[in-house]
C-alpha angles and dihedrals in degrees: 000000000000115000091227110091113250127182099253091066084079108081094214091055093043090055094057125104112256091247095053093045088050089058093051105040099074089058097049124101125201111223137180117234125197126202110274095026112139116231094182142343133228113278094003117125111257122222103173142056116207128212108198118213101173102350124088120213123199123212108216138187112214119201125215088259094057097253115131140188131194115251096181140347123215128201134156091319094073154005135267120226103044089161089071090067098030096064104272139092102200139039134197092240135074128235117215133172109258098180129024115250147093138307138174112242119209128179107248091231091068094050093046088057092057088042094056091051084080093221134115094313090061094049092045094050093044088051091050091047089056091052092048091051089050090054093049092049093049093047089053090051093046092051092052102041108025136077123255089248093054090046090051092049088050090050094049094047093049091051092045088058087059099053137058097228138050093246127095125187104217135126123228090242091056090049090049091052091049093050094040097238139116115277090237091064090052091050089052093050094044092049092054090050090050094049087053091056092244098115140013117213128194141145095350096314126109117199117193107218097174116030092178089056089058091047091053092050101040121098125242091266093084094053091049092052094044093050092051093053092044087059088052092051090051091053112105116190119225106265 
C-alpha cells in the first residue's frame, strides 16, 4: 500500500460504485490534519464532510464548565459530518482531530446530491449512521457502568484498529479529556496495565506489548462496537 494517502483508504469511499466515486472525486480535496485541529464547533453551520484516511477525528461534547467527553471517534472506517446529509447543518458536539493524518474533504452539497439520488450512496450512508449511533450508545453505557481501566482498554483497542503499528502518540491528559475523567485516574489505570506488562508508556507515547492482555481486560463494549462496524464493512451496495 502506498504511503501517500489515496481515497480508497477510506472504507466508505472504497465501497462506492465506480460511477458514484467518479462524480465525487473531482470535488474532493486532500487535507493534512494535526492533533487538536477543530473540524467544527457546536452550533456552527457545517459546510464540509470529511473522509479520514490516516487521521482520527473525535466527536466531543463540551460542557459549560469546559469539561469534555468523547461520544465517538471516526477514522478510515467512516465519514465526519453526517448531519449534512441527515437534514441538519449543525450539531451540539464538537469535532477535533485526535490523531495527526490525512482526510479527503468534500463540500456537503455534493454528497447531498448523491444521497438524494436514493441509490447505493444513500443505503451505505444510512448503514454507516446506524453503526455510528451504536458506537455513541455503547460509549455512553461504557462510561456509566465500567471501570476506568476497562474504558482505557476499550479506547486503546479501538485506536489500534485504526493504525498499522502497536504505538499510539497520545498524552495521558488528552486521554483523560477524551474519556471525561481526571488525569490522575488515567495515570493509575495506565500504571496498572504497565505493571501487568500489557503496555509501555513514556513521553506521550503508548506502546501495546500484549494485545491479548487488553482483550482479556476490556469490557464487552469494545466487541459490540467492533461487530457493528464489521457488519458495515461486509455491506456491499448494489452496483
